[in-house]
C-alpha positions in Angstrom: 8.2 -22.1 -23.9 5.0 -20.2 -23.5 5.1 -16.3 -23.6 4.0 -15.4 -20.0 2.9 -12.0 -19.0 3.7 -10.6 -15.7 2.6 -7.3 -14.0 5.1 -4.8 -13.1 4.5 -1.4 -11.4 6.5 1.4 -13.0 6.7 5.0 -12.1 5.8 7.2 -15.0 6.8 10.7 -14.8 4.3 13.1 -16.4 5.7 16.7 -16.4 2.3 18.2 -16.9 0.8 16.5 -13.7 3.8 16.2 -11.4 4.6 19.2 -9.2 7.7 19.4 -6.9 5.7 18.2 -4.0 4.1 15.0 -5.5 5.4 11.7 -6.3 5.4 10.2 -9.9 2.2 8.7 -11.2 2.3 4.9 -11.0 0.8 2.9 -13.8 0.3 -0.9 -14.0 1.5 -2.3 -17.3 1.7 -5.9 -18.7 5.2 -7.1 -19.6 6.4 -10.3 -21.0 9.4 -12.0 -19.3 12.1 -10.3 -21.4 10.7 -6.9 -21.0 10.5 -7.5 -17.2 14.2 -8.6 -17.2 15.1 -5.4 -19.2 13.1 -3.2 -16.6 15.2 -4.8 -13.9 18.4 -4.2 -15.6 17.5 -0.6 -16.2 16.5 0.0 -12.5 19.3 -2.2 -11.1 21.3 0.7 -9.6 18.2 2.0 -8.0 17.5 -1.4 -6.4 21.1 -1.7 -5.1 20.9 1.9 -3.6 17.7 1.0 -2.0 19.1 -2.1 -0.5 22.1 -0.1 0.8 19.9 2.6 2.2 17.5 0.0 3.8 20.5 -1.7 5.6 21.5 1.6 7.3 18.2 1.6 9.4 19.9 0.8 12.7 22.1 3.8 12.7 19.8 6.4 10.9 16.5 5.8 12.5 16.0 7.0 16.0 13.2 8.1 18.3 13.5 10.5 21.3 11.9 9.3 24.4 11.1 11.7 27.3 10.2 10.4 30.8 7.7 12.9 32.2 5.9 12.5 35.5 3.4 15.1 36.9 4.4 17.4 34.0 8.0 17.3 35.1 10.6 16.0 32.7 12.9 13.6 34.6 15.2 12.5 31.8 15.3 11.7 28.0 17.0 9.4 25.8 17.1 8.2 22.1 16.4 4.7 20.9 17.1 2.9 17.8 15.7 -0.1 16.0 16.8 -3.5 17.1 17.8 -6.3 14.5 16.3 -9.7 14.9 19.5 -11.1 16.3 19.7 -8.6 19.0 16.2 -9.5 20.2 17.4 -13.2 20.1 20.6 -12.4 22.0 18.6 -10.5 24.7 16.2 -13.4 25.0 18.9 -16.1 25.2 20.9 -14.3 27.8 18.0 -14.1 30.2 16.4 -17.5 29.6 17.2 -20.3 31.8 17.9 -23.6 30.1 17.8 -27.2 31.5 19.1 -30.3 30.0 16.4 -32.8 28.9 17.8 -36.2 29.6 15.2 -37.9 27.4 16.0 -35.8 24.3 19.7 -35.2 25.2 19.5 -31.4 24.6 18.9 -28.1 26.5 15.5 -26.8 26.6 14.2 -23.4 27.6 12.7 -23.5 31.0 12.0 -19.9 32.1 12.7 -16.4 31.0 13.5 -13.6 33.4 11.1 -11.1 31.8 12.2 -8.1 33.9 15.8 -8.6 32.9 14.8 -9.4 29.4 12.8 -6.2 29.0 15.5 -4.0 30.5 18.0 -5.6 28.2 16.0 -4.7 25.2 15.7 -1.1 26.3 19.5 -1.0 27.2 20.5 -2.3 23.8 18.1 -0.1 21.8 19.2 3.0 23.6 21.8 4.9 21.3 25.3 4.6 22.7 25.9 8.2 23.8 22.6 8.1 25.9 23.4 4.7 27.3 26.8 5.9 28.4 25.2 9.0 30.0 22.3 7.3 31.7 22.3 3.5 32.2 26.0 2.9 32.3 27.1 6.1 34.1 29.1 5.3 37.3 28.0 8.4 39.0 24.4 7.4 38.6 25.2 4.0 40.0 26.9 5.4 43.0 24.0 7.9 43.6 21.5 5.0 43.4 23.6 2.9 45.7 23.7 5.7 48.2 19.9 5.5 48.2 20.1 2.0 49.2 19.3 0.4 45.8 21.3 -2.6 44.5 22.9 -1.5 41.3 25.3 -3.9 39.6 24.9 -2.7 35.9 22.9 -0.5 33.5 19.9 -2.9 33.6 19.5 -2.2 37.3 19.3 1.5 36.6 16.5 0.8 34.1 14.6 -1.4 36.5 14.7 1.2 39.3 14.2 4.4 37.1 11.4 3.4 34.8 8.0 2.3 35.9 6.6 -0.8 34.4 4.0 1.1 32.2 6.9 3.3 31.0 8.9 0.3 30.1 6.0 -1.1 28.1 5.7 2.2 26.1 9.4 2.3 25.4 9.3 -1.3 24.2 6.3 -0.5 22.1 8.4 2.3 20.5 11.4 0.0 19.9 9.1 -2.6 18.4 7.6 0.0 16.0 11.0 1.2 15.0 12.2 -2.3 14.4 9.4 -3.0 11.9 6.9 -4.9 14.3 3.9 -3.2 13.2 0.5 -4.3 14.6 -1.1 -3.6 11.2 0.1 -6.7 9.3 -2.1 -5.9 6.2 -0.3 -2.6 5.6 3.1 -4.4 5.9 2.0 -7.0 3.5 0.9 -4.4 0.9 4.1 -2.6 1.1 
């Protein structure tokens, strides 16, 4: 078996260069297969802790959203990132399917984009704010008294957020969820 060399990036701590506000210097070194395995074994606990920390993104990362019109704060709420299955559930719930007799299966016909977008915002809103704003029965009753048809929290979102505001909130949700527009930067990381 040929002795292959692989590149590994290793953080080298140099006490003379490093200060408390800088990160360790990174140096590219050539390692053979056995040395690479040893490096992975040495840093296995760091990798495991990194995976555990990365998995907690949904509960730890939030962004504060304020709805301001004419320099007046109307309301504010926090959003969290969505997992891919949450995006998928929202999409499936608001997509109409029809049975195709030729293929013998259901195919998507049309998605109710208004409900889908409201569903994403509702799902991404942290639970405490969702209960205070979108799912608050007092809010529902007050909006019904104004003649609006409110059946659930999605209706509150539809009536209380303008289309452009929904777009901006959805952009924030996508950014928190890792859907960056700069794919080159994501690929480098």
